[in-house]
C-alpha positions in Angstrom: -27.2 24.3 -0.5 -29.5 25.1 2.4 -28.0 22.4 4.6 -24.5 23.6 3.8 -25.4 27.2 4.7 -26.9 26.0 8.0 -23.8 23.8 8.7 -21.4 26.7 8.1 -23.5 29.0 10.3 -23.5 26.5 13.1 -19.8 26.0 12.8 -19.0 29.7 13.3 -21.5 29.9 16.2 -19.6 27.0 17.8 -16.2 28.6 17.2 -17.3 31.7 19.0 -18.6 29.8 22.0 -15.9 27.1 22.3 -14.0 27.0 25.5 -10.3 26.4 25.7 -9.6 22.7 26.6 -6.5 20.6 27.4 -5.2 17.9 25.3 -7.2 15.2 27.2 -10.5 17.1 27.2 -13.3 16.4 24.8 -14.0 18.6 21.9 -17.7 18.6 22.6 -20.5 16.5 21.2 -22.2 19.3 19.3 -21.1 19.3 15.7 -22.2 20.7 12.3 -21.5 17.9 10.0 -23.0 14.5 9.1 -19.7 12.9 8.0 -17.4 12.6 11.1 -17.4 14.0 14.6 -14.3 14.5 16.7 -14.9 13.9 20.4 -11.6 14.8 21.9 -8.8 17.4 21.4 -5.8 15.9 19.6 -2.1 16.6 20.0 1.2 14.9 19.6 1.2 11.4 21.0 -2.4 10.7 20.1 -3.4 7.9 17.8 -6.5 6.3 16.4 -9.1 6.7 13.7 -9.9 10.3 14.7 -6.2 11.2 14.1 -6.4 9.5 10.7 -9.5 11.4 9.8 -7.8 14.7 10.8 -4.8 13.8 8.7 -7.0 13.4 5.6 -8.3 17.0 6.1 -4.9 18.6 6.7 -3.1 16.5 4.1 -2.7 19.6 1.9 -0.6 21.4 4.5 2.6 19.2 4.9 5.0 22.0 3.8 7.2 22.4 0.8 8.0 19.1 -0.9 6.5 17.0 1.9 3.7 14.4 2.0 1.8 13.8 5.2 1.4 10.1 6.1 -2.2 9.1 6.7 -1.3 6.6 9.4 -3.4 7.6 12.5 -0.3 8.7 14.5 -0.1 12.3 15.7 3.6 13.0 15.3 5.5 16.2 14.6 4.6 16.2 10.9 0.9 16.1 11.7 1.3 18.8 14.3 3.1 21.0 11.7 0.4 20.3 9.2 -2.3 21.3 11.7 -0.4 24.4 12.5 -0.2 25.4 8.8 -3.9 24.7 8.5 -4.7 26.9 11.5 -2.5 29.7 10.1 -4.2 29.5 6.7 -7.6 30.1 8.3 -6.6 32.6 10.9 -6.8 30.3 13.9 -4.5 30.2 16.9 -1.6 28.2 15.4 -0.4 25.8 18.2 -0.5 22.5 16.3 -3.2 21.1 18.6 -6.5 20.2 17.1 -9.3 21.3 19.3 -12.8 22.7 18.9 -11.9 25.7 16.7 -9.9 23.6 14.3 -12.6 20.9 14.1 -15.3 23.5 13.6 -13.3 25.1 10.7 -13.1 21.6 9.1 -16.8 21.1 9.6 -17.5 24.4 7.8 -15.2 23.2 4.9 -16.8 19.8 4.1 -20.0 18.3 2.9 -21.8 15.4 4.5 -19.9 12.8 2.3 -16.6 14.0 3.7 -15.6 15.8 0.5 -14.4 19.4 0.8 -17.1 21.9 -0.2 -15.5 23.0 -3.5 -14.9 19.5 -4.9 -17.0 16.3 -5.5 -16.6 12.7 -6.1 -18.3 13.2 -9.5 -15.6 15.7 -10.5 -12.9 13.2 -9.6 -14.4 10.3 -11.5 -16.0 10.9 -14.9 -15.1 7.3 -15.9 -17.7 5.2 -14.1 -19.9 5.2 -11.1 -18.3 2.3 -9.3 -14.6 3.4 -9.1 -13.7 -0.1 -10.3 -11.5 -1.4 -13.1 -8.3 0.5 -12.1 -5.0 -0.5 -10.5 -6.4 -0.7 -7.0 -9.7 -1.7 -5.4 -12.7 0.5 -5.9 -12.7 1.5 -2.3 -9.0 2.4 -2.3 -9.4 4.4 -5.5 -12.2 6.4 -3.9 -10.2 6.9 -0.7 -7.3 8.1 -2.7 -9.5 10.6 -4.5 -10.8 11.9 -1.2 -7.3 12.7 0.0 -6.6 14.3 -3.3 -9.6 16.6 -3.0 -8.5 17.8 0.4 -5.1 18.6 -1.1 -6.9 20.5 -3.9 -8.9 22.4 -1.2 -5.7 23.6 0.4 -4.2 24.5 -3.0 -7.3 26.4 -3.9 -7.2 28.4 -0.7 -3.6 29.2 -1.2 -4.4 30.6 -4.7 -6.8 33.1 -3.1 -9.7 30.8 -3.2 -9.8 30.9 -7.0 -11.8 28.0 -8.5 -9.8 25.0 -9.8 -11.2 23.1 -12.8 -10.7 19.3 -12.8 -10.6 17.9 -16.3 -9.7 14.3 -15.4 -9.5 12.2 -12.3 -9.9 8.4 -11.7 -9.7 6.2 -14.8 -10.3 2.5 -15.2 -7.8 0.7 -17.5 -10.4 1.0 -20.3 -11.0 4.8 -19.7 -7.2 5.3 -19.4 -6.6 3.6 -22.7 -9.3 5.6 -24.4 -7.7 8.8 -23.1 -4.3 7.8 -24.3 -2.9 7.6 -20.8 0.3 5.9 -19.7 0.0 2.3 -18.6 1.4 3.4 -15.3 -0.8 6.5 -14.9 -1.6 7.6 -11.4 -5.2 8.1 -12.7 -5.6 4.4 -12.4 -5.0 4.7 -8.6 -7.5 7.5 -8.1 -4.9 10.0 -7.0 -4.1 11.5 -10.4 -5.8 14.8 -11.0 -5.6 17.0 -14.2 -6.5 20.7 -13.9 -7.1 23.3 -16.7 -8.1 27.0 -16.9 -7.3 29.7 -14.4 -5.3 30.2 -12.3 -2.6 29.7 -14.8 -1.0 26.3 -15.1 2.3 27.6 -13.9 0.6 29.2 -10.8 -1.0 25.8 -10.1 2.1 23.6 -10.4 4.4 26.0 -8.5 2.0 26.3 -5.6 1.2 22.6 -5.6 4.8 21.9 -4.3 3.5 23.0 -0.9 0.4 20.9 -0.7 1.4 17.2 -0.6 1.8 16.2 -4.3 4.8 14.1 -5.1 4.0 14.1 -8.8 3.6 17.5 -10.4 3.7 17.8 -14.2 3.0 20.9 -16.3 3.9 23.1 -19.2 7.1 22.1 -20.9 6.8 18.5 -19.9 5.8 16.3 -22.8 2.0 16.2 -23.3 1.3 18.6 -20.5 1.3 22.1 -22.1 -2.5 22.2 -21.9 -3.0 21.0 -18.3 -1.4 20.6 -14.9 -1.2 17.1 -13.5 -1.0 16.4 -9.8 -0.8 13.0 -8.1 0.7 11.0 -5.3 3.6 8.5 -5.8 6.3 6.9 -3.7 9.0 9.2 -4.9 9.0 12.8 -6.0 8.8 13.7 -9.7 8.2 17.3 -10.6 8.6 18.7 -14.1 7.3 21.8 -15.7 10.2 23.4 -17.5 8.2 26.3 -18.9 7.4 27.3 -15.4 11.0 27.0 -14.2 10.4 23.7 -12.4 
């Protein structure tokens, strides 16, 4: 908790002192996070691991019905997602990721790269290894990380009201015990079930803007008591009781 407070304080100090830079200038070596440091300003046409890391953090801002590709290529969709992220946090919204954008991200994440309001433990109550699912353990964990950043965006859009995760990654054994479908996205690490407040309808309706291709809620069979969010190759949204 103390380290997080120091990190957030440093991030805001850096935001206040950051100079405007061009798209080829560095973002500065000072940083407030132990997870990942961006060393250059990024804009359309850039590519590389630093772009991919940025895409993970703004994956919850693709726009209505869209999903941002995590491919390391800074194209128009990434610029638009960055712009929405900047707007959400009151930054200059130009779609260019520079010091202020990165420092806002540093303030939003813990040293394991997870957003400050979610943890790997919340996304995996099945086992400690992330193994036994439909993909490798490393892939399941990576999928969960992207899901958490989408949840962070959703949470912020819902006036920063806490979201309660009731289920995340499942191995085949855990999925069978839970009565899950044999094709459940929980087996891939990107399936997330939410309960409590905000209301389930508020969650599923807002989730349409935050990069979830699979959204299930009240009125869909077996989902009257939770909202289910996930990634999949094609869109499937159903929550009849919520008008969706």
